N, C-alpha and C positions, 0 to 999 in steps of 0.2 A: 758239929763237933769241933773242939779246939784242936789246934795243930799239935799240941803236946800230948793229946790223948791218942793221936794216930802214930805214935812212934813205932817204927818197924813196919808200917803199912806204906806201900809204895803207890803213888798216884799214877795210874796208867794213862789217863786222858781227862781233860776238862772239856765239858760241852756246855753249850747254852741250850736249854730246853724250855718249851712253852709250858708253864705250870700255873695253876690257879693261885692267885694272890689276893688276899682280902683288900678291899678299897678303903681309903681314908674318906672321911665325910665330904671333903671338898672335891675329891675325884668322883665320888658317886653323884654329887650335884652336877658336875661338868658332863658326865655321861648322860644324866637325865635331861639336861638342856639340849644336848646333841640329839638324843632320841626324839625329843619333841620337835626339833627343827626338821629332822628327816621325815617324821610323820607328816608334817605340814607340806614338805616338798612333794611327798607321795600324793597327797590330796590335790595339790596344784597340778601335778603332772597328769593325774587321772582326769581332771577337768579339761585340761588342754587336749588330751587324747580323745576325750568324749566329743569335744567340739570338732576336732579334726575328723573323727569318724563320721560325725553327722554331716560335715561338709562333703566328705568323700561319698557318702551314701546319696546325698542330694545330687552330686554330679553323675553318679551311676544311674540314678533314677531318670535324670534328664536325658542321658544317652540312650537308655532303654526306651524312653518315650519317642525319641527321634528315630530309633531303629523301627519301632512299631509303625510310625507314620510312613517312613520310607518303604517298609515292607508292604503296607496297604497300597501305596501308589504303584509299586512294581506289580503286585498281584492283580490289581484292577487295570493296569496299563493305562491309567488316567489319573489326573490330578484335579482337584477342585480349584477353579480360578474364577475371578470376576469376569463375566461376559455380558456385553450389552444385549438386552432382550427387548424386542419391539412387540408391543401388544396392539394388534390390529383388529378392527371391527369389520367382519365380513358381511356379505349381502344377506346372510341367513340369521343375523343377530347373534353371532358367536364371536367371542374374543379369542383370537388365535395368537399365541405367544411364539415368536420366532427368534432363534439365535441370529445375531447380526454377523457372527464370524462364519457360520456354516450354512445358514438359511434353514436349518432344521427346525421343524415345529416341535416344541417341547411341551405344549399344553394347549388344550382347547376347552372353553367353557362357555356357558350361556351368558350373554351380556346382562349386566345389571340395568335396571330402568334408567338410572342416571347416565349410564354409558350410551344408551340409545338416543338420548337427547343431544342432537347435533347443534353445535354453535353456528350461528349465522353471522358471517362477516358482513357487516353493513358499513360502507364507507361513511366517514363523517360528512355532514352536510356543510356547505359553505354558506357563510352569512354575509 
């Protein structure tokens, strides 16, 4: 309304309010470009977060695996370690496997024919 149409009307207050306003063509294009940019940012962020989640899951899986191994060791009160084992042929034709660290017999089996063939150490002859 024009000011001269409002004669006799007193303005009590002037406010700024958020109201819908039609966009010009160049404004619409600018908002469209911004929208496209933000959509691409979302896609990039989703990929980044997916990779981070995958890395976090891998770390949790590795920790869970370690917990499982440690729990087994604690439960069994023993750990698998490399131990020297001597395989001895006894007088009964049996191969006896003995732990070098404790002397414990861990296995006994019948000797193979090739194991029963003893090597004879013959000193070299002098010429």
